[in-house]
C-alpha angles and dihedrals in degrees: 000000000000115000115228121201116219124187131201090248090057090054091050094046093052105032111023107134095230106027106017121126125169092202090055088053090048094054087060103035103030101033096027097231112153125214112244118253117254132203089257095052091045091052090048091053091050092051090051090052091054090048092049092051091050096049095041102037106012090244110171113234115256104241091197089071125068095231090051093053092046094053093042090060089067101041091108089061098047113100119253108278089232090063095049112096098176138027123194086354117185116219138184115198109191115213101172140329093295106028124066121166115223133191149140115242116210095212136352137182139176094285106010141058125192149180136208114229127189117202138171091218133022090226087081092062118117114246120234089255093052093046089061090065101027109125093229093048092046095049094044090048093048090051090052092047092047096045092047094043092235119181122237094270102032109126126235137153141249113205122187115184116201120203119197112230099186128056121001118000110263138147135198135182139219110205127174137177114229143154140213094263092057094047094048090065087069098027096069095049088050088052089055090053090049090052089054091054090049089052091051090052090052098045107031125072099185138030091239088065090063124087113261131211106216091186089070096055094099097045119123093008095312136319112280090218097053094111091055095046113094097225112203095200116026093195091056091063092066098030104123095181101299111189095203093104095052107100094191094054090045089054091049089051091051089052090051092050090051088057091048091050091050090050089050092054092049089052091052092050092051091048090054094049099047131045095203097065119090107245120220131188100219130198110195106200117203108226133170124246142314085051122062100187142016115179122182128192108224126200105223121226109257131198126240091250091054090051093050092046091051091049091055093049096043113115128209119259131025121300114249111281093012119130099177126039094201094054091046090051092051092049092049091050090047089055091051090050092052093049095051104110095190095057108105116231121234140183130219104212093171091069096035091246107155103172118092111263135172121281089238091060091049091051090050093053092045090051091050092052091048095049103027140351140275112229117215110196115203091345141062137212116256089244090061135250141224121275115223097194097101094045094046090049090057091048091048092051092049090048091052093047094049091050094045096240134122093240131009089243087067091066113117110300113274094019103069098085095043093047093050092046089052091053090050092050092052091047092052090049091052095042111018122208120244135191125008119347122190121197137178112222089207088067107105095222093042090051091053095052103027093112090057092050091049094048092054097046123106091208135006130210116189129193116220112223 
């Protein structure tokens, strides 16, 4: 039988609980398409080179170079060179006739095995508990135990050193004591996953024949093979758990908004009865989960006579407890607006605004929706809003085609986001948006062009997470 080599990174790519996708693995291992190098991966390679030179030759890190400074920050954590028996050591751990685990270990000794990790933030470090079951840690540890002929309970160590690549130079380690018996509890399930990958290699001819995980499309800044993946439902690629389709939660939200509206009316009544309370004109905007409430203070439209009358009555100095004259003036005018009995009440159903507001405010919103668009960020009006996913996907594909890349994110480092945003701006100029637009800032494409969408909006409603 043919022997297939499986690495820890292959297991993570295909089966990781949060980011795993078998089709992503297949693009690389079945069709042979490599992911492009990024600035982060290039820097990581350079740091590994510095570490290798130090452990092999005793070469002191060059502090004039970034990779030298990064590695030097963790020198106190690196094992004594005299104890290191192997550097960048290749290993092949045979499981059965078809599956052989392969890897390159950064450093290894008689009773320890370790790896250098570069990271932009220490929050990405594995915990001690997770390292015990991490595929890379398990396979490295099993190689050490096998090559040293350790018994089931003989102790040895896994040591992962993390080097910070952004901000001040700093390094931390995750080090655990383990044994073969403990690792084998994870090792055999990993072997079953490896056997599944071997079977896919034997039976599938193309990546598109392999089951995808659309929830992983946005992981690590976006899948590099997304333009090649025939996505059945474009919106599912960037669906980060939207609750809009959950009738029960929508009902709960409506109930909550009813309570907020009732509270708003009580507040208005109290403001009318007492002069000491601060009056607010409140718009309670119905939005879908994850937000429960968005309340905006609105400055009502006032007539010229009202302005003149206020000017005559205005006293010198600040009112007691006031810190800002302008805010106090707005609140006073808002109170006057609330108390006007002859002002007809109106509702703006298009934006899901259910509290009574002035007709001038309604006309303003209606004019904005007729001549521009209202942008709802991480929320949506109860009456619904447009989804930009399909349109942005078309723009993204055109951007990639014009720049001769598979995906616009492959455009020369540092220029991808700006180039895509420029395409979006030109598209909006040629075919402007109208009405209510709802966007999710977690969407990869939305994130890259959000500033353009904000700059073109007539009004913006944000949800606070």
